[in-house]
C-alpha positions in Angstrom: 150.9 37.2 -117.1 148.5 35.1 -114.9 150.1 34.0 -111.6 150.5 30.2 -111.1 147.3 28.8 -109.8 146.8 25.9 -107.2 144.9 24.0 -110.0 148.1 23.6 -112.1 150.2 22.8 -109.2 147.7 20.0 -108.2 147.6 18.7 -111.7 151.4 18.7 -112.1 151.7 16.9 -108.6 149.0 14.3 -109.5 150.9 13.5 -112.8 154.0 13.3 -111.0 152.6 10.9 -108.4 151.0 8.7 -111.2 154.2 8.8 -113.2 156.2 7.7 -110.2 154.2 5.1 -109.1 153.7 3.6 -112.7 157.3 3.7 -113.2 158.2 1.6 -110.2 155.4 -0.8 -111.1 156.9 -1.3 -114.6 160.4 -1.7 -113.4 159.3 -4.2 -110.7 157.1 -6.2 -113.3 160.2 -6.5 -115.5 162.2 -7.8 -112.9 164.3 -4.8 -112.3 164.9 -3.0 -109.0 162.9 0.1 -108.1 164.0 3.6 -108.9 165.8 5.6 -106.5 166.8 9.3 -107.2 170.3 10.3 -106.9 171.2 12.0 -103.7 172.2 15.0 -105.7 168.6 15.6 -107.0 167.2 17.2 -103.8 170.3 19.3 -103.7 169.9 20.6 -107.1 166.2 21.5 -106.4 167.0 23.5 -103.3 169.9 25.2 -105.4 167.5 25.9 -108.2 165.0 27.3 -105.9 167.7 29.7 -104.3 168.8 30.9 -107.7 165.3 31.6 -108.7 164.7 33.8 -105.5 168.3 35.3 -106.1 167.1 36.5 -109.6 163.8 38.0 -108.1 165.2 39.8 -105.3 166.7 42.7 -107.5 163.3 43.0 -109.3 161.5 43.5 -106.0 164.2 46.1 -104.7 163.8 48.2 -107.9 160.1 48.2 -107.9 159.6 48.9 -104.2 162.6 50.9 -103.3 163.1 54.7 -103.9 162.7 55.7 -107.4 166.0 54.6 -108.9 166.9 52.9 -112.0 164.0 51.7 -114.2 163.0 47.9 -114.2 163.5 46.3 -117.3 160.0 44.7 -117.9 161.3 41.9 -120.2 163.8 40.9 -117.6 161.1 40.8 -114.9 158.8 38.7 -117.1 161.7 36.3 -117.9 162.4 35.8 -114.2 158.5 35.6 -113.4 158.3 32.8 -116.2 161.4 31.0 -114.7 159.7 31.0 -111.5 156.3 29.9 -112.8 158.1 27.0 -114.4 160.2 26.1 -111.5 157.1 25.8 -109.3 155.4 23.8 -111.9 158.6 21.2 -112.2 158.9 21.3 -108.3 155.3 20.0 -108.1 155.8 17.3 -110.6 159.2 16.2 -109.2 157.7 16.4 -105.7 154.7 14.3 -106.8 157.0 11.8 -108.6 158.9 11.3 -105.3 155.5 10.7 -103.5 154.6 8.3 -106.2 157.9 6.4 -105.6 157.2 6.5 -101.9 153.6 5.3 -102.3 154.9 2.3 -104.3 157.5 1.3 -101.7 154.9 1.5 -98.9 152.4 -0.6 -100.6 154.9 -3.7 -101.0 154.9 -6.5 -98.7 158.7 -6.2 -98.1 160.0 -3.3 -95.9 162.1 -1.0 -98.1 165.6 0.1 -97.1 166.1 3.2 -95.2 168.6 4.6 -97.5 166.5 4.6 -100.7 163.5 5.9 -98.7 165.5 8.7 -97.5 166.4 9.8 -100.9 162.9 9.6 -102.1 161.4 11.5 -99.1 164.1 14.3 -99.6 163.1 14.6 -103.1 159.6 15.0 -102.4 160.2 17.6 -99.9 162.8 19.5 -101.9 160.2 19.5 -104.8 157.8 21.2 -102.4 160.5 23.7 -101.4 161.1 24.4 -105.2 157.3 25.1 -105.5 157.4 27.4 -102.6 160.4 29.3 -103.9 158.8 29.6 -107.3 155.7 31.1 -106.1 157.8 33.6 -103.8 159.9 34.6 -106.7 156.9 35.0 -108.9 155.6 37.4 -106.2 158.8 39.4 -106.1 158.7 39.9 -109.8 155.3 41.8 -109.6 155.8 45.2 -111.0 153.3 48.0 -110.0 151.5 49.6 -112.6 152.5 53.0 -113.5 150.3 55.9 -113.2 150.4 56.8 -117.0 149.6 53.1 -117.9 146.7 53.2 -120.1 143.6 51.2 -118.8 141.2 49.5 -121.1 138.0 51.4 -121.5 139.3 54.7 -119.8 139.7 56.5 -122.9 137.0 58.9 -123.5 137.1 58.7 -127.1 136.0 55.0 -127.1 132.9 55.5 -124.9 129.7 55.9 -126.7 128.2 59.4 -126.5 124.6 59.7 -125.5 124.0 61.7 -128.9 125.4 58.4 -131.0 121.9 56.9 -131.3 
């Protein structure tokens, strides 16, 4: 599995910014109030980040500790994929929060402090979820065993100088 790269996180965040900005634009153009995320959203994002790290810590302990119980590679992969998804979702939600904030700041009327507080908290907690996902992904890295086969290391696969 390839690690989550900065490119996919930047694309997710950019799409989130665009979606948040355009969503508020559509709402106000139809005469509705702007969108404000629920207060529980930032709390849930932080809890999700904590859960992802808590799931990854036992994998790290098993792989870096003294030779103990073997690590189930499928469990490690599942948790690593959850961590990867969490970082991408965190980037998208954080970007959406920034898009909502950008829309509010470009309006001629000053927004209320309460709605801006929730939007800023959502953007910050989205960034925290990205960080938690990346940390958990790092924690799920399993060292290669010495007996793992490496591609191209099999002497039977190398052409002999006499094969001409």
